[in-house]
Each structure stands twice: as C-alpha cells, then as structure tokens.
LOVOSE-704265 format. One record per residue (C-alpha): residue number from 1; chain; x, y, z. Coordinates in pm, 1 decimal. Layout:
BEGIN
+-----+-------+----------+----------+----------+
|  nr | kette |       px |       py |       pz |
+-----+-------+----------+----------+----------+
| NUM |     A |        X |        Y |        Z |
...
+-----+-------+----------+----------+----------+
This chain:
BEGIN
+-----+-------+----------+----------+----------+
|  nr | kette |       px |       py |       pz |
+-----+-------+----------+----------+----------+
|   1 |     A |   1005.9 |  -3825.8 |   2436.0 |
|   2 |     A |   1015.9 |  -3499.1 |   2178.2 |
|   3 |     A |    717.6 |  -3487.1 |   1934.7 |
|   4 |     A |    790.8 |  -3521.9 |   1563.5 |
|   5 |     A |    800.2 |  -3204.1 |   1378.6 |
|   6 |     A |    512.0 |  -3201.4 |   1147.6 |
|   7 |     A |    594.3 |  -3178.9 |    752.1 |
|   8 |     A |    306.3 |  -2939.8 |    650.5 |
|   9 |     A |    376.9 |  -2999.3 |    302.2 |
|  10 |     A |    286.7 |  -3380.5 |    348.1 |
|  11 |     A |    -31.2 |  -3321.9 |    516.0 |
|  12 |     A |   -193.4 |  -3084.1 |    258.0 |
|  13 |     A |    -45.2 |  -3329.6 |      2.2 |
|  14 |     A |   -196.4 |  -3635.0 |    162.6 |
|  15 |     A |   -543.1 |  -3483.9 |    227.4 |
|  16 |     A |   -573.7 |  -3388.7 |   -181.9 |
|  17 |     A |   -427.3 |  -3760.6 |   -260.8 |
|  18 |     A |   -692.4 |  -3933.9 |     -9.9 |
|  19 |     A |   -987.3 |  -3694.3 |    -56.3 |
|  20 |     A |  -1210.0 |  -3603.8 |   -368.1 |
|  21 |     A |  -1233.2 |  -3244.3 |   -382.5 |
|  22 |     A |  -1616.5 |  -3188.0 |   -281.6 |
|  23 |     A |  -1528.7 |  -3429.1 |     36.2 |
|  24 |     A |  -1260.1 |  -3143.4 |    214.9 |
|  25 |     A |  -1413.7 |  -2970.7 |    471.5 |
|  26 |     A |  -1329.8 |  -2638.9 |    288.8 |
|  27 |     A |  -1443.5 |  -2700.2 |    -24.8 |
|  28 |     A |  -1684.6 |  -2421.4 |   -160.2 |
|  29 |     A |  -1923.5 |  -2484.2 |   -496.8 |
|  30 |     A |  -1948.8 |  -2118.3 |   -571.4 |
|  31 |     A |  -1635.8 |  -1948.5 |   -372.6 |
|  32 |     A |  -1864.7 |  -1655.8 |   -209.6 |
|  33 |     A |  -1758.9 |  -1416.7 |    -94.2 |
|  34 |     A |  -1426.7 |  -1403.2 |   -242.6 |
|  35 |     A |  -1527.3 |  -1425.1 |   -594.2 |
|  36 |     A |  -1775.3 |  -1106.4 |   -542.4 |
|  37 |     A |  -1476.1 |   -925.7 |   -367.3 |
|  38 |     A |  -1253.5 |   -989.5 |   -646.0 |
|  39 |     A |  -1484.7 |   -873.9 |   -920.0 |
|  40 |     A |  -1569.4 |   -581.1 |   -690.2 |
|  41 |     A |  -1191.0 |   -445.6 |   -663.0 |
|  42 |     A |  -1037.3 |   -543.0 |  -1017.1 |
|  43 |     A |  -1289.8 |   -420.8 |  -1288.3 |
|  44 |     A |  -1033.4 |   -450.6 |  -1534.8 |
|  45 |     A |  -1041.6 |   -844.2 |  -1640.0 |
|  46 |     A |   -646.7 |   -799.3 |  -1765.7 |
|  47 |     A |   -518.5 |   -727.5 |  -1422.1 |
|  48 |     A |   -319.8 |  -1036.1 |  -1285.6 |
|  49 |     A |   -514.2 |  -1194.3 |   -956.6 |
|  50 |     A |   -325.1 |  -1456.2 |   -768.4 |
|  51 |     A |   -478.8 |  -1693.6 |   -560.5 |
|  52 |     A |   -239.4 |  -1745.5 |   -296.5 |
|  53 |     A |   -275.6 |  -2110.2 |   -126.1 |
|  54 |     A |   -502.5 |  -2218.1 |   -396.6 |
|  55 |     A |   -540.0 |  -2578.1 |   -287.5 |
|  56 |     A |   -809.8 |  -2741.1 |   -520.5 |
|  57 |     A |  -1040.4 |  -2410.9 |   -506.9 |
|  58 |     A |  -1318.6 |  -2346.9 |   -758.9 |
|  59 |     A |  -1201.9 |  -2001.0 |   -738.1 |
|  60 |     A |   -981.1 |  -1994.1 |  -1041.5 |
|  61 |     A |  -1223.5 |  -2161.9 |  -1245.4 |
|  62 |     A |  -1490.4 |  -1922.9 |  -1134.0 |
|  63 |     A |  -1245.6 |  -1650.0 |  -1213.6 |
|  64 |     A |  -1214.0 |  -1771.3 |  -1564.7 |
|  65 |     A |  -1564.6 |  -1799.6 |  -1622.3 |
|  66 |     A |  -1582.4 |  -1456.5 |  -1554.1 |
|  67 |     A |  -1383.9 |  -1311.7 |  -1784.1 |
|  68 |     A |  -1062.8 |  -1286.4 |  -1606.6 |
|  69 |     A |   -765.1 |  -1300.4 |  -1803.8 |
|  70 |     A |   -441.5 |  -1325.7 |  -1616.9 |
|  71 |     A |   -473.1 |  -1541.3 |  -1296.9 |
|  72 |     A |   -188.9 |  -1682.8 |  -1102.0 |
|  73 |     A |   -227.2 |  -2001.2 |   -838.2 |
|  74 |     A |     18.2 |  -2061.3 |   -583.7 |
|  75 |     A |     12.5 |  -2377.2 |   -287.5 |
|  76 |     A |    229.8 |  -2538.9 |    -82.5 |
|  77 |     A |     87.3 |  -2902.1 |   -229.0 |
|  78 |     A |    232.5 |  -3017.3 |   -513.5 |
|  79 |     A |    -72.0 |  -3242.3 |   -541.0 |
|  80 |     A |   -318.8 |  -2952.5 |   -543.0 |
|  81 |     A |   -130.2 |  -2769.2 |   -828.3 |
|  82 |     A |   -129.0 |  -3113.2 |  -1010.4 |
|  83 |     A |   -506.9 |  -3114.2 |   -989.2 |
|  84 |     A |   -558.5 |  -2722.9 |  -1099.3 |
|  85 |     A |   -316.6 |  -2771.4 |  -1427.0 |
|  86 |     A |   -517.7 |  -3103.6 |  -1479.4 |
|  87 |     A |   -884.8 |  -2973.7 |  -1418.4 |
|  88 |     A |   -883.5 |  -2576.5 |  -1531.2 |
|  89 |     A |  -1084.5 |  -2563.9 |  -1845.8 |
|  90 |     A |   -974.4 |  -2209.6 |  -2024.6 |
|  91 |     A |   -905.6 |  -2136.0 |  -2392.9 |
|  92 |     A |   -562.9 |  -2112.8 |  -2463.6 |
|  93 |     A |   -410.1 |  -1789.0 |  -2598.5 |
|  94 |     A |   -729.3 |  -1600.2 |  -2436.8 |
|  95 |     A |   -611.7 |  -1661.3 |  -2076.6 |
|  96 |     A |   -303.9 |  -1659.0 |  -1916.4 |
|  97 |     A |   -247.0 |  -1897.0 |  -1581.1 |
|  98 |     A |     70.0 |  -1922.4 |  -1401.8 |
|  99 |     A |     55.3 |  -2251.7 |  -1133.7 |
| 100 |     A |    318.3 |  -2308.7 |   -899.2 |
| 101 |     A |    435.1 |  -2452.1 |   -625.7 |
| 102 |     A |    574.2 |  -2251.7 |   -362.5 |
| 103 |     A |    567.0 |  -2189.3 |     79.1 |
| 104 |     A |    402.2 |  -1842.5 |    134.0 |
| 105 |     A |    624.8 |  -1840.1 |    468.6 |
| 106 |     A |    926.4 |  -1831.8 |    278.7 |
| 107 |     A |   1087.8 |  -1491.3 |     73.9 |
| 108 |     A |    954.8 |  -1562.8 |   -267.8 |
| 109 |     A |   1063.3 |  -1335.5 |   -614.3 |
| 110 |     A |    826.7 |  -1332.0 |   -853.6 |
| 111 |     A |    833.4 |  -1271.1 |  -1266.1 |
| 112 |     A |    568.8 |   -960.4 |  -1202.0 |
| 113 |     A |    350.3 |   -758.8 |   -992.4 |
| 114 |     A |     13.3 |   -815.1 |   -979.1 |
| 115 |     A |   -334.2 |   -595.8 |   -893.7 |
| 116 |     A |   -460.1 |   -885.6 |   -636.4 |
| 117 |     A |   -335.8 |  -1108.6 |   -365.5 |
| 118 |     A |   -619.0 |  -1352.0 |   -223.5 |
| 119 |     A |   -575.2 |  -1577.7 |     56.6 |
| 120 |     A |   -866.7 |  -1800.4 |    197.5 |
| 121 |     A |   -728.0 |  -1959.0 |    509.1 |
| 122 |     A |   -350.4 |  -1962.6 |    456.0 |
| 123 |     A |   -243.0 |  -1712.3 |    672.2 |
| 124 |     A |   -437.8 |  -1841.7 |    961.9 |
| 125 |     A |   -207.9 |  -2130.5 |    981.7 |
| 126 |     A |    107.6 |  -1953.6 |   1083.0 |
| 127 |     A |    199.3 |  -1872.0 |   1444.4 |
| 128 |     A |    594.5 |  -1775.8 |   1404.5 |
| 129 |     A |    642.8 |  -1426.7 |   1401.3 |
| 130 |     A |    908.1 |  -1433.7 |   1166.1 |
| 131 |     A |    741.6 |  -1652.9 |    919.1 |
| 132 |     A |    406.9 |  -1445.9 |    957.2 |
| 133 |     A |    660.0 |  -1123.7 |    825.6 |
| 134 |     A |    781.3 |  -1338.8 |    558.9 |
| 135 |     A |    399.9 |  -1368.5 |    448.2 |
| 136 |     A |    346.6 |  -1001.3 |    450.8 |
| 137 |     A |    667.1 |   -920.5 |    273.0 |
| 138 |     A |    602.5 |  -1128.7 |    -27.9 |
| 139 |     A |    221.5 |   -978.3 |    -54.2 |
| 140 |     A |    397.7 |   -675.3 |    -44.7 |
| 141 |     A |    657.1 |   -763.5 |   -331.0 |
| 142 |     A |    383.3 |   -898.1 |   -539.0 |
| 143 |     A |    165.4 |   -612.8 |   -526.8 |
| 144 |     A |    163.4 |   -314.0 |   -755.5 |
| 145 |     A |     96.4 |     45.8 |   -544.0 |
| 146 |     A |   -249.2 |     60.7 |   -466.3 |
| 147 |     A |   -317.7 |   -317.4 |   -509.0 |
| 148 |     A |   -577.9 |   -514.9 |   -346.0 |
| 149 |     A |   -502.6 |   -779.6 |    -48.7 |
| 150 |     A |   -795.2 |   -981.9 |     61.4 |
| 151 |     A |   -721.1 |  -1222.9 |    377.7 |
| 152 |     A |   -986.0 |  -1460.4 |    522.9 |
| 153 |     A |   -928.6 |  -1621.3 |    852.9 |
| 154 |     A |  -1050.8 |  -1800.9 |   1099.6 |
| 155 |     A |  -1240.9 |  -1579.1 |   1344.9 |
| 156 |     A |  -1149.4 |  -1593.6 |   1773.0 |
| 157 |     A |  -1537.9 |  -1659.6 |   1742.2 |
| 158 |     A |  -1527.8 |  -1996.2 |   1575.2 |
| 159 |     A |  -1515.5 |  -2302.0 |   1786.1 |
| 160 |     A |  -1315.5 |  -2505.5 |   1592.2 |
| 161 |     A |   -913.6 |  -2483.0 |   1702.7 |
| 162 |     A |   -787.3 |  -2715.0 |   1389.0 |
| 163 |     A |   -826.2 |  -2725.3 |   1018.3 |
| 164 |     A |   -736.0 |  -3062.7 |    871.7 |
| 165 |     A |   -554.0 |  -3178.1 |   1186.2 |
| 166 |     A |   -329.6 |  -2841.0 |   1185.1 |
| 167 |     A |   -390.7 |  -2584.3 |   1474.6 |
| 168 |     A |   -544.8 |  -2252.8 |   1357.2 |
| 169 |     A |   -408.1 |  -1884.4 |   1452.2 |
| 170 |     A |   -779.6 |  -1744.7 |   1508.1 |
| 171 |     A |   -773.7 |  -1375.0 |   1457.7 |
| 172 |     A |  -1013.0 |  -1050.6 |   1474.3 |
| 173 |     A |   -989.6 |   -807.5 |   1225.8 |
| 174 |     A |   -802.5 |   -545.2 |   1499.2 |
| 175 |     A |   -568.2 |   -820.6 |   1497.2 |
| 176 |     A |   -543.9 |   -789.8 |   1137.9 |
| 177 |     A |   -524.5 |   -432.8 |   1055.9 |
| 178 |     A |   -271.1 |   -399.6 |   1344.3 |
| 179 |     A |    -27.4 |   -631.9 |   1203.7 |
| 180 |     A |    -37.4 |   -509.3 |    825.3 |
| 181 |     A |    -65.8 |   -122.1 |    887.2 |
| 182 |     A |    313.4 |    -50.5 |    809.8 |
| 183 |     A |    226.3 |   -127.2 |    442.3 |
| 184 |     A |   -137.1 |   -132.4 |    438.7 |
| 185 |     A |   -456.0 |     34.6 |    460.9 |
| 186 |     A |   -771.1 |   -166.2 |    565.7 |
| 187 |     A |  -1102.4 |    -34.7 |    342.3 |
| 188 |     A |  -1321.1 |   -288.1 |    387.8 |
| 189 |     A |  -1399.6 |   -582.2 |    652.4 |
| 190 |     A |  -1671.8 |   -820.8 |    702.0 |
| 191 |     A |  -1750.4 |  -1166.8 |    916.1 |
| 192 |     A |  -1927.8 |  -1498.5 |    720.7 |
| 193 |     A |  -2016.3 |  -1773.1 |    845.4 |
| 194 |     A |  -1920.9 |  -2052.5 |    597.9 |
| 195 |     A |  -2103.1 |  -2415.3 |    624.8 |
| 196 |     A |  -1901.4 |  -2734.3 |    543.8 |
| 197 |     A |  -2007.5 |  -3009.0 |    297.3 |
| 198 |     A |  -2127.1 |  -3169.3 |    621.2 |
| 199 |     A |  -2311.5 |  -2909.3 |    800.5 |
| 200 |     A |  -2053.9 |  -2761.8 |   1026.9 |
| 201 |     A |  -2020.3 |  -2378.9 |   1041.8 |
| 202 |     A |  -1718.4 |  -2226.1 |   1058.2 |
| 203 |     A |  -1655.5 |  -1848.1 |   1176.6 |
| 204 |     A |  -1444.6 |  -1640.6 |    901.0 |
| 205 |     A |  -1332.6 |  -1282.9 |    891.1 |
| 206 |     A |  -1267.9 |  -1128.9 |    574.9 |
| 207 |     A |  -1001.4 |   -806.6 |    536.2 |
| 208 |     A |   -960.0 |   -597.2 |    225.8 |
| 209 |     A |   -641.6 |   -390.3 |    220.7 |
| 210 |     A |   -484.5 |   -146.6 |    -13.0 |
| 211 |     A |   -120.2 |   -160.4 |    -37.6 |
| 212 |     A |     52.2 |    161.4 |     32.7 |
| 213 |     A |    185.2 |    372.3 |   -259.6 |
| 214 |     A |    510.3 |    598.3 |   -155.1 |
| 215 |     A |    599.5 |    888.3 |   -345.3 |
| 216 |     A |    975.7 |    889.2 |   -352.8 |
| 217 |     A |   1048.4 |   1155.8 |   -549.5 |
+-----+-------+----------+----------+----------+
C-alpha cells in the first residue's frame, strides 16, 4: 500500500494549534545566536530583515525590542502568522512589519529587497533538489547585493533524525558552502548546541553568507 503523502502545511498548522509556544521543542525565550548575529551584520536598524520560516519564534519581537524598524516574517503555517499578528508588540508608524504566509520552496515574488534573510531550521527539511534550488533563488531574489544570509540547520553530528515528526536533511558546513557558492560567499560559520525545553540537546550549524554582487557594466 502506497504511503499517504504528508501535508507539510497541515503538520505545522497542527503543531501551532495544539501546543503553547513555550511547549514547542524548538522554542527559545532568547533567540540566540540568531539575535546577536543579526545585530552584528545589520548595524542600521532601518534595513529590512526577513525571518524566513518565522513560526511563533520570539525573534521578531526581540528585533523590535532592539530597535529594528523594518521587519518581515514569512511562514508556511497560517496559524503561525496569525499568532505573530496577534502577539507582536510595537508602535504603529514607528516600526514597519510585513507578515505573510508563503512556501519558501516555491518561486516567490517580493515587493522589495531586504538586507538580511534569516532561516533557523527551514532549509534542513528540504530534500528534493529542485525545491532546494527554488529556495536558493528566493534568497537571491530577496536580498540586495552584498545582503546577508544567515542559515541554521541540524548538524550531521545531531542524533535526532526528525523534528516535529518530519525527516531532517542534516548538513555540514562544507555541504552548505558548496550548495550556495554560485551566488554567496561564506563569511562566518559556527556550531551551536540548542537545549530543548525538556533538556534534550540538538546540535546546529550556523552559516553566514554574503550575496555576491555583480558589476554588469
């Protein structure tokens, strides 16, 4: 009997419907090292930052609290986007925030370019080569020349094979550098051990890229 195809959007919608944010296995009260890396690479608080696969993460609120004025969040789950819209606290007119449902593995159009794309644990769910290429094209399309791309994935050293019931395509730094090298230059990498709310440890790698700029004249 053929296995039923998984509806990934339904999987994530159900996760956010059924659990409080603090109960989710990927919850961070303080979103480090992502927050520190974004502050390091985006000194201007008036440059747009996109949290790609934002879920119910605390990152957007942390960026607001640190003075960032132009932010965007995108997620496959409409439940996650609804949560962010209802719970983010900011002053209208002082901070511009765009929150949208979107599939990062489909070819997307963006209203404007931004200076940083942040992804904690979306890319590592993508196995199919064509979808990985679509994801990379979206990053290229969104970022301005010399824009920054921060990518966090399960490391090959990580013991867990799944997250939220979904298989994870674990990576190493060399894998990611090779895949993105046609359009991005790696400028920093680090290993990070994340402790889940109940104490289990998940080993991540963080890779920071700069989008290549091209002089067409």
